[in-house]
C-alpha positions as CSV (number, residue, x, y, z in Angstrom):
1,M,-125.3,47.0,32.0
2,T,-123.6,44.5,30.2
3,G,-120.0,45.3,29.1
4,A,-119.3,45.5,25.3
5,V,-117.8,42.5,24.1
6,P,-114.7,43.3,22.5
7,G,-114.3,43.2,19.1
8,P,-112.0,40.3,17.1
9,D,-109.3,42.9,16.5
10,V,-109.4,44.2,20.0
11,L,-109.4,40.4,21.8
12,A,-106.1,39.5,19.2
13,R,-103.9,42.3,20.4
14,A,-105.1,42.3,23.9
15,R,-102.5,41.5,26.5
16,V,-103.5,39.1,29.0
17,L,-102.7,39.6,32.8
18,A,-103.7,37.7,36.1
19,A,-103.4,38.5,39.4
20,P,-100.4,37.8,41.7
21,D,-102.4,35.3,43.8
22,V,-103.4,33.3,40.5
23,E,-102.0,29.6,40.6
24,A,-99.3,29.0,38.4
25,S,-101.4,26.0,37.0
26,V,-104.4,28.5,36.0
27,V,-102.0,30.9,34.6
28,R,-100.3,27.6,32.1
29,A,-103.7,26.8,31.6
30,L,-104.6,30.5,30.4
31,E,-102.2,30.8,28.3
32,G,-103.3,27.8,26.7
33,I,-106.5,29.2,26.1
34,T,-105.7,32.5,24.8
35,G,-102.1,31.1,22.6
36,R,-100.3,34.1,24.1
37,P,-98.1,34.5,27.4
38,V,-99.9,35.6,30.6
39,E,-98.2,38.5,32.2
40,R,-98.3,38.9,36.0
41,A,-100.2,42.4,37.1
42,S,-97.6,45.0,38.2
43,G,-98.5,48.3,39.6
44,T,-99.1,49.5,36.1
45,A,-101.3,49.3,33.8
46,P,-100.4,48.2,29.8
47,D,-100.8,51.2,27.4
48,G,-103.0,49.4,25.3
49,P,-106.1,46.8,25.6
50,F,-106.0,44.2,28.4
51,V,-107.8,40.9,29.8
52,Y,-107.5,40.9,33.5
53,V,-108.0,37.7,35.6
54,G,-107.8,37.9,39.3
55,G,-110.2,38.3,42.4
56,A,-109.6,42.5,42.3
57,L,-109.1,45.2,40.0
58,P,-106.2,47.7,41.2
59,D,-106.6,51.5,40.8
60,A,-103.8,51.4,38.0
61,P,-105.8,48.7,36.0
62,R,-108.7,50.1,36.6
63,A,-107.7,53.5,34.8
64,G,-106.2,51.5,32.0
65,R,-107.8,50.3,29.0
66,L,-109.3,47.2,30.6
67,A,-111.3,45.6,27.6
68,W,-112.4,42.8,30.3
69,F,-112.2,41.1,33.7
70,H,-112.6,37.5,34.7
71,S,-113.8,37.4,38.2
72,V,-112.0,34.3,39.4
73,N,-115.1,34.5,42.1
74,A,-119.0,33.8,41.9
75,G,-119.5,37.3,43.4
76,T,-118.9,40.4,42.4
77,D,-120.5,43.0,44.8
78,A,-117.1,44.0,46.0
79,L,-115.5,44.5,43.0
80,L,-118.3,47.3,42.0
81,A,-118.4,48.3,45.1
82,A,-114.2,49.8,44.9
83,G,-115.5,52.2,42.4
84,P,-117.3,53.4,39.4
85,W,-116.6,50.3,36.7
86,P,-114.6,51.2,34.1
87,E,-116.6,52.4,31.1
88,G,-117.1,49.7,28.1
89,A,-115.4,46.8,30.1
90,L,-116.6,43.6,30.4
91,L,-117.1,41.8,33.3
92,T,-117.3,38.1,33.7
93,R,-117.3,35.6,36.8
94,T,-116.7,32.1,37.6
95,V,-119.4,29.8,39.0
96,G,-118.2,26.4,37.9
97,R,-119.7,23.4,40.1
98,M,-120.5,26.2,42.8
99,G,-123.7,25.3,42.4
100,E,-123.2,21.7,42.9
101,R,-121.0,22.0,46.3
102,I,-123.3,24.4,48.0
103,A,-126.4,22.3,46.8
104,Q,-124.4,19.5,48.8
105,Y,-123.5,21.9,51.8
106,V,-127.7,23.1,51.6
107,L,-129.0,19.2,51.5
108,G,-126.5,18.0,54.2
109,W,-127.5,20.3,57.0
110,M,-131.1,20.0,55.9
111,L,-130.6,16.0,56.6
112,A,-128.5,16.5,59.7
113,E,-131.5,18.4,61.3
114,C,-133.7,15.8,60.2
115,Q,-131.7,12.9,61.8
116,S,-131.3,15.1,64.9
117,V,-127.8,15.4,64.1
118,P,-127.3,18.6,66.9
119,E,-129.3,16.9,69.3
120,H,-127.4,13.4,69.1
121,T,-123.9,15.8,69.0
122,A,-124.9,17.2,72.5
123,Q,-125.9,13.8,73.9
124,H,-122.5,12.4,72.7
125,A,-120.8,15.3,74.8
126,R,-122.6,14.5,77.9
127,A,-122.3,10.4,77.7
128,E,-126.3,10.3,77.5
129,W,-128.0,7.7,75.6
130,Q,-131.8,8.6,74.5
131,R,-133.6,7.7,71.1
132,L,-134.2,10.7,69.4
133,P,-136.8,11.1,66.5
134,S,-136.0,11.3,62.4
135,S,-137.8,12.9,59.9
136,L,-138.0,12.8,56.3
137,V,-137.0,15.8,54.0
138,A,-139.4,14.0,51.3
139,G,-142.6,16.2,50.9
140,Q,-141.3,19.5,52.8
141,T,-141.2,22.6,51.4
142,A,-138.0,24.9,50.8
143,V,-138.0,28.4,50.0
144,V,-134.9,29.3,47.8
145,H,-134.4,32.8,47.3
146,G,-132.6,33.7,44.0
147,T,-132.9,31.5,40.9
148,G,-129.7,31.6,39.3
149,R,-127.3,29.4,38.2
150,I,-126.6,28.5,42.3
151,G,-130.2,28.9,43.5
152,S,-131.3,26.4,40.7
153,A,-128.9,23.9,41.3
154,V,-130.0,24.0,44.8
155,A,-133.3,23.4,44.1
156,A,-132.6,20.4,41.6
157,L,-131.0,18.4,44.4
158,L,-133.7,19.2,46.7
159,R,-136.3,18.2,44.0
160,A,-134.1,14.9,43.8
161,C,-134.8,14.3,47.3
162,S,-138.4,14.9,46.6
163,V,-138.6,18.3,48.3
164,R,-141.3,20.8,47.4
165,T,-138.9,23.5,45.6
166,V,-140.3,27.8,45.1
167,G,-138.1,29.8,43.8
168,V,-138.5,33.5,44.7
169,R,-136.8,36.1,42.0
170,R,-136.9,39.7,41.6
171,T,-139.5,39.3,38.9
172,P,-141.9,36.6,37.6
173,G,-141.1,34.0,35.4
174,D,-140.1,30.4,35.2
175,A,-136.5,29.0,36.7
176,P,-135.0,25.5,35.9
177,G,-135.2,22.9,39.0
178,F,-138.4,24.6,40.5
179,D,-141.9,23.3,41.7
180,R,-142.6,26.9,41.1
181,V,-141.5,30.3,41.0
182,V,-142.9,33.5,42.4
183,A,-141.8,37.5,42.9
184,A,-140.1,38.8,45.6
185,G,-142.4,40.5,48.0
186,S,-145.6,39.3,46.5
187,A,-148.5,37.8,48.6
188,Q,-147.6,34.4,47.1
189,E,-144.2,34.8,48.6
190,A,-145.8,35.5,52.0
191,E,-148.0,32.3,51.5
192,E,-144.8,30.2,50.9
193,L,-142.7,31.5,53.7
194,A,-145.5,30.8,56.1
195,A,-145.8,27.0,54.6
196,A,-141.9,26.5,54.2
197,R,-140.1,24.1,56.3
198,W,-136.8,25.5,55.2
199,V,-135.8,29.1,53.5
200,V,-132.7,29.3,51.8
201,S,-130.5,32.5,50.5
202,T,-128.6,31.9,47.7
203,L,-129.1,36.1,46.8
204,P,-126.1,38.1,45.6
205,L,-125.5,41.7,47.6
206,T,-127.3,44.6,46.0
207,G,-128.7,47.5,46.8
208,A,-131.8,45.5,46.6
209,T,-130.9,42.9,48.9
210,E,-128.9,44.4,51.7
211,G,-131.4,43.5,54.4
212,F,-133.5,41.9,52.6
213,F,-134.1,39.5,54.6
214,G,-135.5,41.5,57.7
215,A,-138.3,41.7,60.6
216,E,-141.2,41.5,58.0
217,R,-140.0,38.4,56.3
218,F,-139.1,36.5,59.5
219,A,-142.2,37.6,60.7
220,A,-144.2,35.4,57.9
221,L,-142.5,32.0,59.1
222,R,-143.4,29.5,61.1
223,G,-140.9,27.3,62.5
224,A,-138.8,27.5,59.4
225,S,-134.9,26.7,59.0
226,F,-132.9,29.4,57.8
227,V,-129.7,28.8,55.2
228,N,-127.3,31.5,54.1
229,V,-125.1,30.8,51.2
230,G,-125.7,34.2,49.4
231,R,-124.6,37.3,51.1
232,G,-124.2,37.8,54.4
233,A,-125.4,41.6,54.4
234,S,-128.8,40.1,52.9
235,V,-129.9,39.7,56.4
236,D,-130.4,41.8,59.2
237,L,-129.2,39.9,62.2
238,D,-131.3,42.0,64.7
239,A,-134.6,40.9,62.9
240,L,-133.0,37.0,62.6
241,E,-131.9,37.1,66.4
242,A,-136.0,37.7,67.3
243,A,-137.3,35.2,65.0
244,L,-134.8,32.6,66.6
245,R,-135.6,33.7,69.7
246,D,-139.5,33.5,69.5
247,G,-139.5,30.9,67.5
248,R,-140.4,31.9,64.0
249,V,-136.9,30.4,62.8
250,R,-136.4,27.2,64.5
251,R,-132.8,26.8,63.6
252,A,-130.5,29.0,61.2
253,V,-127.3,28.2,59.4
254,L,-124.7,30.9,58.0
255,D,-122.0,30.6,56.0
256,V,-121.9,33.9,55.3
257,L,-122.0,37.3,57.7
258,P,-122.1,40.9,57.3
259,E,-118.8,41.3,58.5
260,E,-115.7,38.1,58.0
261,P,-114.5,36.7,59.7
262,P,-116.4,37.8,63.3
263,G,-114.2,38.4,66.3
264,P,-114.5,36.0,69.2
265,G,-116.8,38.4,71.1
266,D,-119.2,38.8,68.0
267,R,-122.7,37.9,68.9
268,V,-122.9,35.3,66.0
269,W,-121.3,32.9,68.0
270,R,-124.2,33.5,70.6
271,L,-127.1,33.5,68.2
272,P,-129.4,30.3,69.8
273,R,-129.6,27.4,67.8
274,T,-127.6,28.8,65.1
275,V,-124.2,27.0,63.4
276,V,-121.8,29.4,61.6
277,T,-119.1,28.3,58.8
278,S,-116.4,29.9,57.4
279,H,-117.8,31.0,54.1
280,S,-117.2,27.2,52.9
281,A,-119.8,26.0,51.0
282,G,-118.8,26.9,48.2
283,I,-115.3,27.2,47.7
284,T,-113.9,28.1,43.6
285,A,-111.5,25.4,42.6
286,D,-108.9,26.2,40.3
287,E,-110.6,23.8,37.5
288,D,-113.3,26.1,37.5
289,V,-111.5,29.4,37.1
290,V,-110.0,27.7,34.0
291,T,-113.3,25.9,32.3
292,D,-115.6,29.3,33.0
293,F,-112.6,31.2,31.6
294,E,-112.2,29.2,28.5
295,A,-116.2,29.3,27.7
296,C,-116.4,33.4,28.1
297,W,-113.1,33.0,25.8
298,E,-114.7,31.1,23.3
299,A,-117.6,33.5,23.6
300,V,-116.2,36.6,23.2
301,A,-114.0,35.3,20.0
302,R,-117.1,35.0,18.0
303,G,-118.6,37.9,19.4
304,R,-121.3,36.7,21.7
305,T,-122.1,38.0,25.0
306,P,-120.6,35.2,27.6
307,A,-124.0,33.3,29.7
308,L,-121.1,34.3,32.7
309,A,-121.4,38.2,31.5
310,V,-122.4,40.5,34.6
311,D,-124.7,43.4,34.5
312,T,-123.0,46.0,36.3
313,G,-126.2,48.2,36.7
314,R,-127.6,45.3,38.6
315,G,-124.6,43.9,40.2
316,Y,-124.9,40.1,38.9
């Protein structure tokens, strides 16, 4: 469920705290938005209601009179896994232009594969000259799991390149940017996975998405390439490795992993036809934090639930 929107009286007297690692330029911007000093969080919680901006919620403020926590990150799974969410506290998150950045990342790897960039790179290392084929992304099908802000941004950019986009979501319904949307676990999803040239995950980590991409889903593929820009724990690595080895998955690009960073001996470095990147597809910028906090502040000041509010029961 979504926490209660702080009333005007609470917001008017709430102190605003920022985590020690929030940039000074962001703190100054928050002061301009809220019209009050922004304090650096310490080891104790204020006596009265307060708003907290940061990436993690320490134990002391978690036990205090937290009215609203604004996360500087898009994912909130770590916040919610750290313990029971303070009763009634609003949780909002930062997305900013992350969707655009992640969409560029996905399209970039798709184009690289279509232009045989991995093969050209390998040839260069061997000082070898051989003409290699290319293909067009136009007309190919991309199945994007997750139809929220990030998934829709990915779909919109792919659609602009004439890629057919299919969204997969928890329940049936429309979503912007997609040619078609199907429900997870449905016969329609299985059909689309079999037809897909690309499968992209933008899923958050919840109880329902842990291990979501397992043997059954990978078995439905017919040579699609898999890109994960959601959460690492949504993928069963044993199932992915098996699918890579039997050819059901053509290539994999993993920006997120179950455990980060992986050690030098981690098997992810040895997965065939796989590229691992350092959780860098959509790094949050300071201006994203400021822009999204301001939008949330304005909504709360008007007594409205912000568009970036998190349902703490569902985890997104």
